[in-house]
C-alpha positions as CSV (number, residue, x, y, z in Angstrom):
1,M,0.0,0.0,0.0
2,N,1.4,3.4,-1.0
3,K,0.4,6.8,0.4
4,G,-2.3,7.3,-2.2
5,E,-3.9,4.0,-1.4
6,L,-3.7,4.8,2.3
7,V,-5.4,8.2,1.7
8,D,-8.2,6.4,-0.2
9,A,-8.7,3.9,2.7
10,V,-8.7,6.5,5.4
11,A,-11.1,8.7,3.5
12,A,-13.5,5.8,3.0
13,R,-13.3,4.7,6.7
14,A,-13.5,8.1,8.2
15,D,-16.1,9.4,5.8
16,V,-14.0,12.5,4.8
17,T,-12.7,13.8,1.5
18,K,-9.5,12.5,0.1
19,K,-8.0,15.9,0.5
20,Q,-8.9,16.0,4.2
21,A,-7.5,12.5,4.7
22,D,-4.2,13.4,2.9
23,T,-3.9,16.5,5.1
24,V,-4.3,14.5,8.3
25,I,-2.0,11.7,7.2
26,S,0.7,14.2,6.2
27,A,0.3,16.1,9.5
28,V,0.6,12.8,11.5
29,V,3.7,11.6,9.7
30,E,5.3,15.1,9.9
31,S,4.6,15.3,13.6
32,I,6.0,11.9,14.3
33,M,9.2,12.7,12.3
34,E,9.6,16.0,14.2
35,A,9.2,14.4,17.6
36,V,11.6,11.5,16.9
37,S,14.2,13.8,15.3
38,S,14.1,15.9,18.5
39,G,14.7,12.8,20.7
40,E,11.1,12.1,21.8
41,K,9.5,8.7,21.7
42,V,6.1,8.5,20.0
43,T,3.8,5.7,21.3
44,L,0.5,4.8,19.6
45,V,-1.0,2.2,22.0
46,G,-1.8,-1.0,20.1
47,F,0.1,0.1,17.0
48,G,3.7,0.7,18.1
49,S,6.4,3.1,19.1
50,F,8.7,5.3,17.1
51,E,12.0,6.4,18.6
52,S,15.6,7.5,17.8
53,R,18.3,5.0,18.6
54,E,22.1,5.4,18.8
55,R,24.2,3.3,16.5
56,K,27.8,2.9,17.8
57,A,30.8,3.5,15.7
58,R,32.0,0.2,14.2
59,E,34.5,-1.2,11.7
60,G,33.3,-2.1,8.3
61,R,34.7,-3.0,4.9
62,N,34.5,-1.2,1.6
63,P,32.5,-3.7,-0.6
64,K,34.5,-2.7,-3.8
65,T,38.0,-2.9,-2.3
66,G,37.6,-5.0,0.8
67,E,39.5,-2.3,2.6
68,K,38.7,-1.8,6.3
69,M,37.1,1.5,7.2
70,E,35.6,3.1,10.3
71,I,31.8,3.7,10.2
72,P,31.0,6.6,12.5
73,A,28.3,6.6,15.3
74,T,24.9,7.9,14.2
75,K,21.3,8.1,15.2
76,V,18.7,6.0,13.3
77,P,14.9,6.0,13.5
78,A,13.4,2.8,14.9
79,F,9.9,1.4,15.0
80,S,8.7,-1.3,17.5
81,A,5.3,-2.9,16.7
82,G,2.8,-3.0,19.5
83,K,1.1,-6.1,20.9
84,L,-2.2,-5.6,18.9
85,F,-0.3,-5.0,15.6
86,K,1.9,-8.1,16.2
87,E,-1.2,-10.2,16.9
88,R,-2.9,-9.0,13.7
89,V,0.1,-9.9,11.6
90,A,0.8,-13.2,13.3
91,P,-2.2,-14.4,15.4
92,P,-1.2,-16.5,18.4
93,K,-1.5,-20.2,17.9
94,S,-3.9,-22.1,20.1
């Protein structure tokens, strides 16, 4: 599903126009990105959590030359699925 298909699905479920759905989805995504980039954790109960994680510096290899190189420490965005989301994707076995 791409953003256009998501907009269509949200517009149909929420009984709003596609333009309104697009505005809301864009605002939600932008708000999550702003919060995570400023170091906050965003938790949507049942869906999951978005946060920034530190990745330590490490040694890597240049794939072309095989030469060793130092990969610097960095921050990366991370998503952890919530319990409800996980259960929807892989229902517990009885």
